[in-house]
C-alpha positions in Angstrom: 129.7 163.9 57.1 131.5 160.7 57.8 130.2 157.6 56.3 129.6 154.6 58.4 130.4 151.4 56.9 127.5 149.0 56.4 128.9 146.2 58.5 129.5 148.5 61.5 126.0 149.7 60.9 124.6 146.2 60.9 126.5 145.3 64.1 125.2 148.4 66.1 121.7 147.6 64.8 122.0 144.0 66.0 123.5 145.0 69.5 120.6 147.7 70.0 117.9 145.2 69.4 119.7 142.2 71.3 120.0 144.2 74.5 116.3 144.2 74.9 115.8 140.5 75.9 119.1 140.8 77.9 117.4 143.7 80.1 114.5 141.9 80.7 116.2 138.7 81.9 118.3 141.0 84.3 115.1 142.3 85.6 113.8 138.9 86.0 117.0 137.8 88.1 116.7 140.9 90.0 113.3 139.9 91.1 114.3 136.4 92.0 117.3 137.7 93.7 115.4 139.9 96.0 113.0 137.3 97.0 115.7 134.9 98.0 117.8 137.4 99.7 114.8 138.3 101.9 114.3 134.6 102.6 117.9 134.5 103.6 117.2 137.1 106.0 114.2 135.5 107.5 116.3 132.0 107.8 118.9 134.0 109.8 121.6 133.6 107.1 121.7 129.6 107.6 124.3 127.8 105.2 124.5 127.3 102.2 123.1 130.9 102.3 126.1 132.5 103.4 127.2 133.1 99.9 123.9 134.4 98.5 124.6 138.3 97.8 123.5 140.9 95.6 126.2 141.0 93.3 126.1 137.8 91.7 123.4 135.9 89.9 121.3 133.3 92.0 121.9 130.6 89.5 125.4 130.6 90.9 124.3 130.2 94.3 124.4 126.8 96.1 121.2 125.3 96.6 119.6 127.2 93.8 119.0 125.8 90.1 117.8 127.9 87.3 116.2 127.1 83.9 118.9 127.6 81.2 116.7 129.6 78.8 116.2 132.6 80.7 117.8 132.1 84.1 114.8 132.1 86.3 114.7 130.1 89.6 113.2 126.8 89.3 114.4 124.8 92.5 115.6 125.1 95.8 117.6 122.2 97.3 118.4 123.2 100.9 118.3 119.8 102.5 120.6 119.0 105.8 121.5 122.8 106.3 120.4 123.4 110.1 117.6 125.7 109.0 115.5 126.4 112.0 112.1 128.2 112.2 109.1 128.2 109.7 109.0 128.5 105.8 108.3 131.8 104.4 105.4 132.2 102.5 107.4 134.5 100.1 108.7 131.0 98.9 105.7 131.1 96.4 106.7 134.7 94.6 109.4 132.4 93.0 106.8 132.1 90.0 108.6 129.4 88.1 109.5 127.4 91.2 109.1 123.6 90.4 111.0 121.9 93.3 111.3 122.8 97.0 113.3 120.6 98.9 114.2 121.5 102.8 114.5 117.7 104.0 116.4 117.2 107.3 116.4 120.5 108.9 114.9 122.0 112.1 112.0 123.7 110.4 108.5 124.0 112.6 105.0 124.7 112.4 101.9 122.9 111.1 101.5 121.9 107.5 102.0 125.2 105.2 98.8 125.9 103.4 100.3 128.5 101.4 102.0 126.3 98.9 98.7 126.3 96.8 100.1 129.7 95.6 103.2 128.2 94.2 101.3 127.2 91.1 104.4 125.5 89.2 105.4 123.4 92.2 105.7 119.7 91.2 108.0 118.3 93.7 107.5 119.2 97.6 110.0 117.8 100.3 109.6 118.7 103.9 110.7 115.4 105.2 112.7 114.9 108.5 111.7 118.4 110.3 109.4 119.3 113.1 106.1 119.9 111.7 103.2 119.1 113.9 99.2 118.7 114.2 96.6 117.6 111.5 96.9 117.5 107.8 94.1 119.6 106.4 91.0 117.8 105.5 90.8 119.7 102.3 94.6 119.0 101.7 93.9 118.7 97.9 93.1 122.5 97.7 96.3 123.5 99.9 98.7 122.1 97.5 99.8 123.3 93.8 97.5 121.8 91.0 100.6 120.4 89.4 101.9 118.6 92.3 103.4 115.1 91.4 105.9 114.3 94.6 104.8 114.8 98.2 107.2 113.7 101.1 106.2 114.8 104.5 108.0 111.8 106.3 110.0 112.0 109.4 107.8 114.8 111.2 105.0 114.8 113.9 102.0 115.0 111.9 99.0 113.0 113.8 95.4 112.3 113.6 94.1 110.8 110.1 95.3 111.1 106.5 92.8 113.2 104.8 90.6 111.3 102.3 91.1 114.4 99.8 94.6 113.1 98.9 92.9 110.5 96.8 91.5 113.5 94.7 95.2 114.9 93.7 95.5 112.5 90.7 98.7 113.7 89.4 100.6 112.5 92.2 103.5 110.0 91.5 105.1 109.7 94.8 103.4 109.8 98.2 105.7 109.4 101.5 103.9 109.7 104.7 105.9 107.6 106.7 107.6 107.9 110.2 104.9 110.2 111.7 102.6 110.2 114.5 99.3 109.5 112.5 96.9 107.4 114.8 93.8 107.4 112.8 93.3 106.0 109.6 94.5 106.0 106.0 91.6 106.2 103.2 90.9 103.8 100.6 90.5 106.6 98.3 94.2 106.8 97.9 93.4 103.8 95.5 92.1 106.3 93.0 95.7 107.7 92.4 96.0 106.1 88.8 99.4 107.8 88.2 101.1 106.9 91.4 104.0 104.9 91.6 105.3 104.9 95.1 103.2 104.7 98.1 105.0 105.0 101.5 102.8 104.7 104.6 105.2 102.7 107.2 105.9 103.5 110.8 102.8 105.1 112.0 100.7 104.0 115.0 97.5 103.8 112.8 94.3 102.3 114.1 94.3 98.6 113.2 92.9 98.3 109.7 92.7 95.7 106.9 94.6 96.2 103.7 92.4 98.3 101.4 91.3 96.3 98.7 91.2 99.4 96.5 95.1 99.6 96.6 95.0 97.0 93.9 93.7 99.5 91.5 97.1 101.3 91.5 98.3 99.8 88.0 101.4 102.0 87.9 102.5 101.3 91.7 106.0 100.0 91.9 106.6 100.7 95.5 104.3 99.9 98.2 106.0 100.1 101.9 103.6 99.5 104.8 105.9 98.2 107.4 104.8 98.4 111.0 101.3 100.1 110.1 99.1 97.8 112.5 97.7 95.9 109.6 95.4 93.1 110.3 93.4 90.6 108.3 94.5 89.0 105.0 96.5 90.5 101.9 93.8 91.0 99.6 93.9 89.2 96.4 93.3 92.3 94.4 96.9 93.0 94.9 97.5 90.4 92.3 96.4 93.5 89.8 99.3 95.6 90.7 101.2 94.7 87.5 104.0 97.4 87.9 104.8 96.4 91.3 108.5 96.1 92.0 109.0 96.4 95.8 106.4 95.2 98.5 107.1 95.6 102.0 104.4 94.5 104.7 106.7 93.6 107.5 105.8 93.8 111.2 102.2 93.8 111.1 99.4 91.3 112.2 98.6 89.9 108.7 97.0 86.4 108.9 95.9 84.0 106.2 97.9 82.6 103.3 99.8 84.6 100.6 97.6 85.1 97.8 99.0 83.1 94.9 98.2 86.2 92.5 101.1 87.9 94.1 103.5 85.3 92.6 102.0 86.1 89.0 103.6 89.6 89.2 106.5 89.5 86.6 108.1 92.9 88.0 108.1 92.0 91.7 111.8 92.0 92.6 111.8 92.7 96.8 109.1 90.9 98.5 109.2 91.3 102.3 106.3 89.7 104.6 108.3 88.9 107.8 107.3 89.4 111.2 103.6 88.4 110.6 101.2 85.6 111.2 100.7 84.4 107.7 100.4 80.7 107.2 100.6 78.1 104.1 103.7 77.6 102.4 105.2 79.0 98.9 102.9 78.0 95.7 104.5 76.5 92.8 103.9 79.7 90.6 106.7 81.2 92.5 109.0 80.7 89.4 107.2 83.4 87.6 108.6 86.2 89.4 111.6 88.6 88.4 112.9 88.3 92.1 116.0 89.7 93.8 114.9 89.7 97.6 112.3 87.0 99.0 111.9 87.6 102.6 108.8 85.8 104.4 110.7 85.0 107.4 109.5 85.2 111.1 105.8 84.5 110.2 105.7 81.5 112.7 103.0 79.7 110.9 104.2 79.2 107.4 104.6 75.7 106.7 105.2 73.1 104.2 107.9 72.4 101.7 109.9 74.8 99.3 108.5 74.1 95.6 111.1 72.9 93.2 110.3 76.0 91.0 112.0 78.3 93.3 115.2 77.6 91.4 113.7 79.1 88.4 114.1 82.8 90.0 117.6 83.4 88.2 117.8 86.9 89.8 117.2 85.9 93.4 119.9 87.2 95.7 118.5 86.8 99.1 116.3 83.8 100.1 115.0 84.6 103.7 112.5 81.9 105.0 113.9 81.7 108.6 111.5 81.5 111.6 108.9 79.5 110.4 107.7 76.1 110.2 108.7 75.0 106.5 109.6 71.5 106.3 110.7 68.8 104.0 113.8 68.6 102.0 115.4 71.5 100.2 115.1 71.3 96.2 118.8 70.1 95.0 118.2 72.8 92.3 118.6 75.6 95.0 122.3 74.8 94.3 122.0 76.0 90.7 120.7 79.5 91.4 123.3 82.0 89.5 122.3 85.0 91.7 122.1 83.6 95.3 124.1 85.5 97.8 122.3 84.8 101.0 120.6 81.7 102.0 118.8 82.4 105.7 116.7 79.0 106.6 117.5 78.9 110.3 114.8 77.7 112.7 112.7 75.6 110.7 112.0 72.0 110.3 113.7 71.0 107.2 115.4 67.7 107.0 117.7 65.6 104.4 120.8 66.7 102.7 121.9 69.9 101.9 122.2 70.8 98.0 125.9 69.8 97.3 126.3 72.6 94.7 125.5 75.3 97.0 128.1 78.3 96.2 129.7 76.7 93.1 127.4 78.8 90.6 126.9 82.0 92.5 128.9 84.2 95.0 127.4 83.0 98.0 128.1 85.4 101.0 125.8 84.1 103.9 124.9 80.3 104.5 122.4 80.1 107.6 120.7 76.8 108.0 120.9 76.4 111.8 118.3 74.5 114.0 116.9 72.2 111.3 117.2 68.3 111.0 119.5 68.4 108.2 121.8 65.5 107.5 124.8 64.4 105.7 127.8 66.5 104.6 128.5 70.3 104.4 128.4 71.5 100.8 132.2 71.2 99.5 132.1 74.6 97.4 130.6 77.0 99.6 133.2 79.5 99.1 133.9 78.5 95.4 133.6 82.2 94.1 135.5 83.6 97.3 132.9 85.8 99.0 131.7 83.6 101.8 131.4 85.4 105.2 129.9 82.6 107.5 128.7 79.0 107.8 126.1 78.8 110.4 124.8 75.3 110.3 124.5 74.5 114.3 121.9 72.3 115.9 121.5 69.8 113.0 122.3 66.3 112.2 125.4 66.9 109.9 128.1 64.5 109.6 131.4 64.0 107.6 134.2 66.5 107.7 134.6 70.4 107.5 135.5 70.7 103.7 139.1 71.4 103.0 138.2 74.3 100.8 136.9 76.4 104.0 140.4 76.5 105.2 141.4 78.6 102.0 138.3 81.0 102.4 140.0 84.2 102.9 136.9 86.0 103.2 135.3 83.7 106.2 134.4 85.4 109.4 132.7 82.9 111.5 132.2 79.0 111.5 129.4 77.7 113.8 129.0 73.8 113.6 128.2 73.0 117.1 125.8 70.4 118.1 126.2 68.1 115.2 127.8 64.7 114.4 130.6 65.8 112.4 134.3 64.5 112.6 137.9 64.5 111.2 140.3 67.2 111.7 139.9 70.9 111.3 141.5 72.0 108.1 144.7 73.8 109.1 144.0 76.9 107.4 140.8 77.5 108.8 142.7 78.2 112.3 144.8 80.8 110.7 142.7 82.9 108.1 143.0 86.6 108.9 139.4 87.4 108.7 138.4 84.8 111.1 137.0 85.8 114.5 134.9 83.0 115.9 134.9 79.2 115.6 132.4 77.0 117.5 132.6 73.5 117.1 131.6 72.0 120.5 129.6 68.9 120.6 130.9 67.0 117.8 133.4 64.2 117.2 136.5 66.3 115.9 139.8 65.2 116.4 143.5 66.4 116.0 145.7 68.7 117.6 145.5 72.5 118.6 147.2 74.7 116.4 150.5 76.2 116.9 149.1 79.5 115.2 145.8 81.2 115.4 144.5 84.0 113.6 145.0 87.3 115.0 141.4 88.4 114.9 140.2 85.1 116.6 138.4 86.2 119.5 136.3 83.2 120.3 137.2 79.3 119.9 134.8 76.8 121.4 135.5 73.1 120.9 134.2 71.3 124.0 133.2 67.8 124.1 135.2 66.6 120.9 138.3 64.3 120.7 141.0 66.8 120.4 144.2 65.6 121.7 148.1 66.4 122.3 149.4 69.4 124.0 148.5 72.8 124.3 151.1 74.6 122.3 153.5 76.9 124.1 152.7 79.5 121.4 149.4 79.8 122.8 150.7 83.1 124.1 150.5 84.5 120.7 147.0 84.0 120.5 146.7 87.7 121.5 143.1 88.3 120.3 141.4 85.4 122.1 138.7 86.4 124.5 137.0 82.9 125.1 138.8 79.6 124.8 136.4 76.6 125.9 138.1 73.0 125.2 136.8 71.1 128.2 136.0 67.1 127.6 138.6 66.4 125.1 141.7 64.3 125.4 144.2 67.3 125.7 147.2 66.3 127.6 150.5 67.5 128.9 151.0 70.6 130.9 149.3 74.0 131.1 151.7 76.6 129.5 152.2 79.4 131.7 151.8 81.4 128.4 148.2 80.6 128.4 147.9 83.6 130.8 149.5 85.7 128.4 146.5 86.9 126.2 145.7 90.0 127.8 141.9 89.8 126.7 141.1 86.3 127.7 138.1 86.4 130.1 136.7 83.0 129.9 138.8 79.7 129.8 137.6 76.1 130.2 139.9 73.1 130.4 138.1 70.6 132.5 137.5 67.0 131.6 140.9 66.6 129.9 144.4 64.8 131.1 146.3 68.0 131.8 149.3 68.1 134.1 149.4 70.8 136.7 152.9 71.7 137.9 153.9 73.8 141.1 156.8 74.1 143.2 154.8 72.1 146.1 153.5 69.0 143.9 153.1 67.6 140.4 149.9 65.3 139.5 147.8 64.4 136.4 144.4 65.4 137.1 141.0 66.8 135.3 141.5 70.3 135.7 138.4 72.3 136.6 136.9 75.1 134.5 138.8 78.3 135.0 136.7 81.6 134.6 138.2 85.3 135.0 
């Protein structure tokens, strides 16, 4: 009898016993594989299910995620795959499924109540589909016990949002936006102590006050309730939302003052309240915020000055206060804010000088201060960091010249300075900046001559009612991108070059009120040339 070497015996022994769990795992894979292949059949083999087959592990299939230790299916990610029809209830036969995401498809039906059988499910995303009808009143019993993330946004659900949602204490994110809910939303949502995101926006709810109970959501980071038919005042209890980072209440009918308690929230970063009927001004406690975006524009009733403390918002990138009734002078310290990118103050009642250090200490992109009573000069350093896209300061009482530095600002797209008292010559470089598309300087006291060259993207030049002089250059035929050229009521002289008709896109030309010479084979005279429009 041949003896077997001990090392070989040890190898065979190990192989024999190690094959048992391998067999068990393969059996598990076979079960999940069969379930998924059945689902593929019910969904008519839509992508990415083309490659699902009986010869490869589901863990290798697109849209499928498995657990590493035993290769059981834990996630289905089938968003944006043109899937149509209803969701098969056999989904819940995947016993280890924790995530089911079928967003942005063409799935139909009412709210699936069988998900309560998916006992391990934590994330359910059926957003952007064609679900209809009411949510079950006992929806807390129709969802799995461990559900943490529920997204049913972008469907056609209607009626009320059930009170029982407030009993699902494990919820961390709840997205119900962009549906047809035309009833109410429950104050019981304030009981969701673990909730971090609550999104109820863009639904035609019955007019309601903001529930004071929402102030109990101590872990809430995002509250998005724009266009929710809100009325009444913002509850002072919202000052208890100590984790809040993003507050969006845009486009409602909120009234009253902004509670000063909101400006004590250290984590509040995005603050959007525009398109309401709020009153009052900004409190001096505003400097306590860790702010990036402050937008309380278009409330129509917000009044008063901007507090000096606003400059302490060192992370503020967007300051949007437009379409209100703010008044007074701007704090000079606004020019020192290191992160400021967009300043939107138009349509208010501000007066006095503009902070002269604006743009010097930050990468300013937008400067919009039109329709106010600002006086003095434009800040010299608006484009100091090379990011400025536009200067919009029309309908003020500004004087002085256009800063020479703007003629070197390669990022600049538009300059709108009409209806002021500015003077001097336009910086030569401003006419030819490659990115420039519009220069509107009408109704000032600018002087100088028209340029021989114009930026090829310049579509609009409006310089009526100024003191421009000299001749229209014959190179005007090279102003190829020009659509509007309005230069009436200046002191432009000489002949009108035939080349002025060369720009093929020109459809508005106004030259009246100048001293131009019209030449023809029949007569030659000096006259005020009437406006030409075509």
